Structures are given as C-alpha cells and as structure tokens.
C-alpha positions as CSV (number, residue, x, y, z in Angstrom):
1,M,-3.4,-33.3,1.7
2,V,-2.9,-29.6,1.9
3,S,-2.6,-28.4,5.5
4,P,-1.3,-24.8,5.7
5,A,1.0,-24.3,8.7
6,R,-0.7,-22.4,11.5
7,L,1.0,-19.6,13.4
8,T,2.6,-21.3,16.4
9,V,3.9,-18.2,18.3
10,P,2.1,-14.9,19.2
11,W,2.1,-12.4,16.3
12,A,4.1,-9.7,18.1
13,E,6.8,-12.3,19.1
14,Q,7.0,-13.6,15.6
15,L,7.2,-10.1,14.1
16,G,9.9,-9.0,16.6
17,A,12.1,-12.0,15.6
18,R,12.2,-11.0,12.0
19,L,12.2,-7.2,12.2
20,P,16.0,-6.5,11.8
21,P,16.4,-8.4,8.5
22,L,13.0,-7.1,7.4
23,L,14.1,-3.5,7.8
24,V,17.2,-4.1,5.8
25,Q,15.2,-5.7,3.0
26,A,12.6,-3.0,3.0
27,D,15.2,-0.3,2.8
28,R,16.8,-2.2,-0.1
29,V,13.5,-2.5,-2.0
30,A,12.7,1.2,-1.4
31,S,16.2,2.1,-2.8
32,T,15.2,0.7,-6.2
33,V,12.4,3.2,-6.7
34,M,13.1,6.9,-7.2
35,P,11.5,8.7,-4.2
36,G,10.5,12.0,-5.7
37,V,8.3,14.5,-3.9
38,H,4.5,14.6,-4.1
39,G,4.0,18.1,-5.5
40,R,0.5,19.5,-5.6
41,R,0.6,20.7,-9.2
42,R,0.1,24.4,-8.4
43,S,2.3,27.4,-7.9
44,G,3.6,27.9,-4.4
45,P,6.6,27.4,-2.0
46,G,8.8,24.6,-3.1
47,E,12.0,23.7,-4.9
48,A,10.8,21.9,-8.0
49,F,10.4,24.0,-11.1
50,W,6.8,24.1,-12.4
51,Q,6.5,26.7,-15.2
52,F,7.5,30.1,-16.5
53,R,4.8,32.8,-16.8
54,P,4.8,36.4,-18.0
55,F,5.7,39.1,-15.5
56,V,2.6,41.2,-14.5
57,A,2.2,44.3,-12.4
58,G,2.6,43.6,-8.8
59,D,5.1,40.8,-9.1
60,Q,8.4,41.2,-7.3
61,T,11.3,42.0,-9.6
62,S,13.4,39.6,-7.6
63,R,11.3,36.7,-9.0
64,I,12.2,37.5,-12.7
65,D,14.1,34.8,-14.4
66,W,16.6,36.9,-16.5
67,R,17.9,34.0,-18.5
68,Q,14.4,33.0,-19.8
69,S,13.5,36.7,-20.2
70,G,16.6,37.3,-22.3
71,K,15.3,34.8,-25.0
72,S,12.4,37.2,-25.9
73,D,11.2,40.8,-25.5
74,R,9.1,39.9,-22.4
75,L,9.9,39.4,-18.8
76,F,9.1,35.9,-17.2
77,I,8.6,34.7,-13.7
78,R,10.0,31.3,-12.7
79,E,7.4,29.5,-10.6
80,T,8.0,26.5,-8.4
81,E,5.5,23.8,-7.6
82,W,3.8,24.0,-4.2
83,E,4.9,21.1,-2.0
84,S,3.3,20.1,1.2
85,A,3.8,16.9,3.2
86,Q,0.8,14.6,3.2
87,T,0.0,11.9,5.7
88,V,-0.3,8.4,4.4
89,A,-2.0,6.0,6.8
90,L,-0.9,2.3,6.4
91,W,-2.6,-0.9,7.5
92,R,-2.0,-4.6,6.9
93,A,-4.2,-7.6,7.9
94,S,-2.9,-9.8,10.7
95,D,-5.4,-12.6,10.7
96,A,-4.1,-16.2,10.7
97,G,-4.7,-16.7,7.0
98,M,-2.0,-14.1,6.3
99,G,0.5,-16.5,7.8
100,W,0.0,-19.1,5.0
101,R,2.3,-20.0,2.1
102,S,2.0,-22.8,-0.4
103,Q,5.7,-23.5,-0.7
104,R,8.7,-23.2,1.6
105,D,10.6,-21.0,-0.9
106,L,7.8,-18.4,-0.9
107,P,7.2,-15.8,1.7
108,A,4.1,-15.9,3.8
109,K,1.5,-13.4,2.8
110,A,2.1,-11.5,6.1
111,D,5.8,-11.3,5.5
112,R,5.3,-9.8,2.0
113,A,2.7,-7.4,3.3
114,D,5.0,-6.2,6.0
115,L,7.9,-5.8,3.6
116,L,5.8,-3.8,1.2
117,L,4.4,-1.6,4.0
118,L,7.8,-0.8,5.4
119,A,9.3,-0.3,1.9
120,L,6.5,2.1,1.1
121,A,7.0,3.9,4.4
122,A,10.7,4.3,3.7
123,L,9.9,5.7,0.3
124,L,7.4,8.2,1.7
125,L,9.7,9.3,4.5
126,R,12.4,10.0,2.1
127,G,10.0,12.1,0.1
128,G,9.2,14.2,3.1
129,E,5.8,12.7,3.8
130,R,4.3,11.6,7.1
131,V,3.4,8.0,7.8
132,R,0.8,6.8,10.3
133,L,-0.2,3.3,11.2
134,F,-3.9,2.5,11.8
135,G,-4.5,2.2,15.6
136,L,-1.5,4.2,16.6
137,P,-1.9,7.8,17.9
138,R,0.5,9.8,15.9
139,P,2.2,10.0,12.5
140,Y,5.9,9.6,11.9
141,A,8.2,11.8,9.9
142,G,11.9,11.9,8.9
143,R,14.1,9.2,7.5
144,G,15.1,7.9,10.9
145,A,11.5,7.0,11.8
146,L,11.4,3.7,9.9
147,P,12.5,1.5,12.9
148,Q,9.7,3.1,15.0
149,I,7.2,2.3,12.3
150,A,8.5,-1.3,12.3
151,D,8.1,-1.5,16.0
152,G,4.6,-0.2,15.7
153,L,3.5,-3.0,13.5
154,A,2.7,-5.2,16.5
155,G,0.3,-2.6,17.9
156,M,-1.5,-2.0,14.6
157,A,-5.3,-2.2,14.8
158,P,-6.7,-5.6,13.7
159,R,-9.2,-3.9,11.5
160,P,-9.1,-0.6,9.6
161,E,-10.4,2.1,12.0
162,D,-11.6,5.6,11.5
163,L,-8.8,8.1,11.5
164,R,-9.2,11.9,11.7
165,L,-6.8,13.0,9.0
166,A,-6.7,15.9,6.6
167,R,-8.8,15.5,3.5
168,H,-5.7,15.3,1.2
169,A,-4.4,12.4,3.2
170,R,-4.2,8.9,1.7
171,A,-4.6,5.4,3.1
172,V,-3.1,2.1,1.8
173,L,-4.5,-1.2,3.0
174,F,-2.6,-4.5,2.6
175,G,-4.3,-7.9,2.9
176,D,-5.7,-10.9,1.1
177,F,-9.2,-9.5,1.3
178,W,-10.9,-12.9,1.2
179,D,-13.5,-11.7,3.6
180,P,-17.0,-11.2,2.3
181,L,-17.2,-8.1,0.0
182,E,-19.6,-6.4,2.3
183,E,-17.1,-6.3,5.2
184,T,-14.5,-4.7,3.0
185,R,-17.0,-2.3,1.6
186,R,-18.0,-1.1,5.1
187,A,-14.3,-0.5,6.0
188,I,-13.6,1.5,2.9
189,A,-16.9,3.5,3.3
190,R,-16.0,4.6,6.8
191,L,-12.7,6.0,5.5
192,A,-14.0,7.4,2.3
193,G,-16.7,9.2,4.4
194,Q,-14.0,11.3,5.9
195,G,-12.9,12.4,2.4
196,L,-9.9,10.0,2.5
197,R,-8.7,8.4,-0.8
198,G,-6.7,5.3,-0.9
199,H,-5.6,2.0,-2.4
200,L,-6.3,-1.6,-1.7
201,L,-3.4,-4.0,-2.4
202,Q,-4.5,-7.7,-2.4
203,V,-1.5,-9.8,-1.4
204,I,-2.0,-13.5,-2.3
205,D,-0.1,-16.7,-2.6
206,P,0.1,-18.0,-6.2
207,A,-1.7,-21.2,-5.2
208,E,-4.7,-19.2,-4.2
209,E,-5.0,-17.9,-7.7
210,T,-4.2,-21.0,-9.7
211,L,-5.3,-23.9,-7.4
212,P,-2.5,-26.1,-8.7
213,Y,-3.5,-29.3,-6.8
214,A,-4.8,-32.5,-8.2
215,G,-6.7,-35.5,-7.0
216,R,-8.3,-35.9,-3.6
217,V,-7.3,-33.0,-1.4
218,R,-8.4,-31.9,2.1
219,F,-8.4,-28.1,2.6
220,E,-8.1,-26.9,6.2
221,A,-9.1,-23.4,7.1
222,M,-6.6,-21.5,9.3
223,S,-9.5,-19.5,10.8
224,G,-10.9,-22.6,12.5
225,A,-13.8,-23.2,10.0
226,A,-14.6,-26.7,9.0
227,A,-12.3,-28.5,6.6
228,A,-13.4,-29.3,3.1
229,L,-12.6,-32.6,1.3
230,V,-12.6,-32.2,-2.5
231,P,-12.5,-35.6,-4.3
232,R,-11.0,-34.2,-7.6
233,V,-9.6,-30.7,-7.3
234,E,-9.1,-30.4,-11.1
235,A,-12.9,-30.8,-11.5
236,V,-13.7,-27.7,-9.5
237,R,-10.9,-25.5,-10.8
238,P,-13.0,-23.8,-13.5
239,V,-15.7,-22.9,-10.9
240,Y,-13.0,-21.7,-8.5
241,A,-11.4,-19.5,-11.2
242,E,-14.8,-18.0,-12.0
243,R,-15.6,-17.2,-8.3
244,L,-12.1,-15.8,-7.8
245,A,-12.5,-13.5,-10.8
246,R,-15.9,-12.4,-9.5
247,H,-14.6,-11.6,-6.1
248,R,-11.7,-9.6,-7.5
249,E,-14.0,-7.7,-9.8
250,G,-16.1,-6.9,-6.7
251,L,-13.1,-5.6,-4.8
252,A,-12.2,-3.3,-7.8
253,A,-15.8,-2.1,-8.1
254,L,-16.2,-1.2,-4.4
255,A,-12.9,0.6,-4.4
256,A,-13.8,2.6,-7.5
257,A,-17.2,3.5,-6.0
258,A,-15.4,5.1,-3.1
259,G,-12.8,6.9,-5.3
260,W,-10.1,4.4,-4.3
261,T,-7.9,2.1,-6.5
262,F,-7.3,-1.6,-6.3
263,G,-4.3,-3.8,-7.2
264,T,-3.1,-7.4,-6.7
265,H,0.3,-8.7,-5.8
266,R,1.4,-12.3,-5.7
267,T,4.1,-13.4,-3.4
268,D,6.0,-15.1,-6.2
269,Q,6.4,-11.7,-7.9
270,P,9.2,-9.1,-7.2
271,P,8.1,-6.7,-4.5
272,E,9.8,-3.8,-6.4
273,A,7.1,-3.8,-9.1
274,A,4.3,-3.5,-6.5
275,L,6.1,-0.8,-4.7
276,L,6.6,1.3,-7.8
277,A,2.9,0.9,-8.7
278,L,2.0,2.0,-5.1
279,H,4.2,5.0,-5.2
280,Q,2.7,6.1,-8.5
281,R,-0.9,5.6,-7.2
282,L,-0.1,7.9,-4.3
283,A,1.1,10.7,-6.5
284,P,-1.3,13.6,-6.6
285,G,-3.5,14.2,-9.7
C-alpha cells in the first residue's frame, strides 16, 4: 500500500522550522554556479567589455582605446555592454501534493522547490538583479535580502497572480504541474499577456515518473480525492508512461506558445544542474 504522508503542521510553521538550514544549503548550491551579470547585448553604461568599433566624428577622445588603436592605423573606441537590473518574479506551488516523497532519503517536492527558488534568488541577487515573490508587494535587491525572501515564502500567493512588472522582467514558476493543462495555460496566459517571459520548472519525485510499484497497490490522493485501488500496477505502467509523456509534452507546448520555456527536475537529481540551467534560461537573448 502506498500512502503518501500528509502535511501534519501548517505550511508556514513547517517552513519556518527548516528555514535556517535551507538558507545555508541554498547559498551553498548558488555558490557552485558562476553568477555573471545579465547584460543586454548592446552598447551602454556598464563594466563588461562588449566590442571595439572605429572612432567616428563626434566621439569623445577620452573614449579612445590607445592600446587597440596602436595595432593599426585607425582609432578605436572601447565599448562596454549595457547592464540594467531586471526583476525576476518567483513562485512555487504550496499544495498538499508538493509535500510528498516516495522515499525517506529523498526530499519532498516542496523542499526541493524551495531550495531551488532560494538558490536562484541568491544567484540573481549576486548578479545585481531584483527578486520578487508572487503575492508580495515589492521586489528585493542586494545580497543581504535572501533571508527576507526566505521569510516571504510563507506569504506567497497560492496561485500565480498578475504582477505589474516591466516588459523585460522574467518569471519562474516551480511546481509539479499535475493540474489539468488548461489551468496552467490560463496562469501563463495572464502573465504572458503583460509581456512577461518566463520558465516553468516541473519538480517531481522519481516515483511519479517511473511508477516503480508492483502488485496490488492502493493510491491515496493528498488532495482529498477518492483513493484508487490498482490490482496490478505493472499492467498499467505502459499506459501511465504514455499519459505522463503526453502531459509533459502539453506543458512544453503551452509554454512555447506563450514564448516561455519548460524544464523538468527530479528530486533524486543534483539541484546544481537545475540551477545552472535556470540561470542560463534567464540570460538575455
């Protein structure tokens, strides 16, 4: 019999009890990924070198790069890449199903989603970006803001909400996304309608992908839905795999239709790989 453990304490109380070690772990995971800065790939104020270009009438002589110019009979201007802090809005699902794990040595999906969210926030803050949580009124900035973001997790909106952000802002949603595809499509459409681009990261337990059980198994839903008794799990595994693939393809398709991207992370995989992929997804261009 498979009976996923239900959440036995309020979400905020449970989150508060694990915040200090979670912050330490998130900072450690973030430290494994080079922060970088999200440049805009055009000339402008900034510190990162972008390109040399020929000197033209009207340019200030103080901008001439004499070392580069000395290599030829022409004068060259050294241009830097325009850098501007962007706001990245973060959300993670907090429904009861996110509290499930198939084995004691695996983190619950909620734990892994919170770790990835905070590690990504740490990485963004180090890069000079602003981080905002769905449902909270203001963005955070500066390396010292991570504890405030962690405290804000308990007050995050239960569902993705409309946010009034600049058009170059980004959104990252963490969840298992087992809801009907139409619900996820509506949530993304509301955000994409504001001109926001973003990323969906599906965080799942490995058992949800492989259905490793055998024989007669009773599956109990954490949402309160009726339990399902399956006489021989191995007999339904091919159908389950097909429907799982179809659902995942649907998530990828609706994300792409909105100009978003989609990825999957299993809780038995290293969080560093997912964090690196997220950071690369958020890079401009």
